[in-house]
C-alpha positions as CSV (number, residue, x, y, z in Angstrom):
1,M,5.2,-19.6,2.8
2,T,8.2,-17.0,2.7
3,I,7.5,-13.5,1.6
4,A,9.2,-12.5,-1.7
5,G,7.8,-9.2,-2.5
6,W,4.7,-7.3,-2.5
7,T,2.6,-5.0,-4.9
8,V,0.1,-2.4,-3.9
9,Y,-2.8,-1.3,-5.9
10,R,-4.8,1.5,-5.5
11,Y,-8.4,1.9,-6.4
12,W,-11.3,4.1,-6.7
13,L,-14.8,3.4,-7.5
14,A,-17.6,5.6,-8.1
15,L,-20.9,4.8,-6.4
16,K,-23.9,5.3,-7.9
17,P,-26.1,5.9,-5.9
18,S,-24.2,7.6,-3.6
19,W,-23.9,6.3,0.1
20,R,-24.6,8.3,3.4
21,V,-22.0,6.7,5.8
22,G,-21.5,8.3,9.4
23,G,-22.5,11.5,8.4
24,E,-20.8,11.8,5.4
25,T,-22.0,11.4,1.5
26,L,-19.8,9.2,-0.3
27,T,-19.8,9.6,-4.1
28,C,-16.4,7.2,-4.5
29,R,-14.7,4.2,-2.4
30,Q,-11.2,3.7,-2.4
31,G,-8.7,1.5,-1.0
32,L,-5.9,-0.4,-1.2
33,I,-5.3,-4.2,-2.6
34,I,-2.1,-5.8,-1.6
35,E,-0.8,-8.5,-3.1
36,A,1.7,-10.9,-1.3
37,Q,4.2,-13.0,-3.5
38,G,5.7,-16.0,-1.9
39,K,8.5,-17.8,-2.8
40,G,7.8,-20.7,-5.0
41,G,4.9,-18.9,-6.7
42,A,1.8,-18.4,-4.1
43,V,0.2,-15.3,-4.2
44,G,-2.3,-13.9,-1.3
45,Y,-4.4,-10.8,-1.5
46,G,-6.1,-8.6,1.1
47,E,-7.5,-5.3,1.1
48,A,-7.1,-1.8,3.3
49,A,-10.1,0.6,2.9
50,P,-10.6,2.9,5.6
51,L,-14.4,4.2,5.2
52,I,-14.5,8.1,5.6
53,G,-17.2,9.1,8.5
54,L,-16.2,6.1,10.5
55,S,-12.6,5.2,10.2
56,D,-10.2,7.2,12.3
57,E,-7.3,6.7,9.7
58,S,-7.0,8.3,6.0
59,L,-6.3,6.2,3.0
60,G,-2.9,7.9,2.8
61,A,-2.3,6.9,6.2
62,V,-2.9,3.4,5.5
63,A,-1.0,3.3,2.2
64,E,1.9,4.6,4.4
65,Q,1.1,1.5,6.8
66,A,0.9,-1.0,4.4
67,A,4.3,0.1,2.9
68,A,5.9,0.1,5.9
69,L,4.4,-3.3,7.1
70,C,5.4,-4.9,3.5
71,K,9.4,-3.5,4.0
72,E,9.5,-5.3,7.3
73,L,7.6,-8.5,6.1
74,K,9.7,-9.3,3.0
75,G,11.8,-12.5,3.6
76,R,9.9,-13.5,6.6
77,P,7.8,-16.8,6.7
78,V,4.0,-16.5,7.3
79,P,3.1,-19.1,10.2
80,E,1.0,-22.1,8.8
81,A,-2.2,-21.2,11.3
82,A,-2.1,-17.5,9.7
83,A,-4.9,-18.9,7.2
84,D,-7.1,-20.5,9.6
85,L,-8.6,-17.1,11.4
86,T,-7.6,-18.3,14.6
87,G,-5.6,-14.9,15.6
88,A,-2.0,-16.4,14.2
89,L,-1.8,-13.7,11.6
90,R,-2.7,-10.9,14.2
91,D,0.0,-12.3,16.4
92,W,2.5,-12.6,13.7
93,L,1.8,-9.1,12.8
94,G,2.4,-7.7,16.3
95,G,-1.5,-7.5,17.3
96,D,-1.9,-4.2,14.6
């Protein structure tokens, strides 16, 4: 599959009851859903949702990284082995 485009959706979900994580009390969960569109109609989804109190990155930083990655990977073919969870996707993304 060759990546034809991307759509990044931001979500916000209320938590009832709240969660206590890493010394923080969370009343909502925020993150990104990333949709990759392939040439020929293939679609894939991923999520990026840093957890306040545990993650070193903010949601804003993750959104910036996702936008840069989407721009960089548009038009590139995805390795067939990427779906096998054998490390091919990580290698393709440069280990990040």
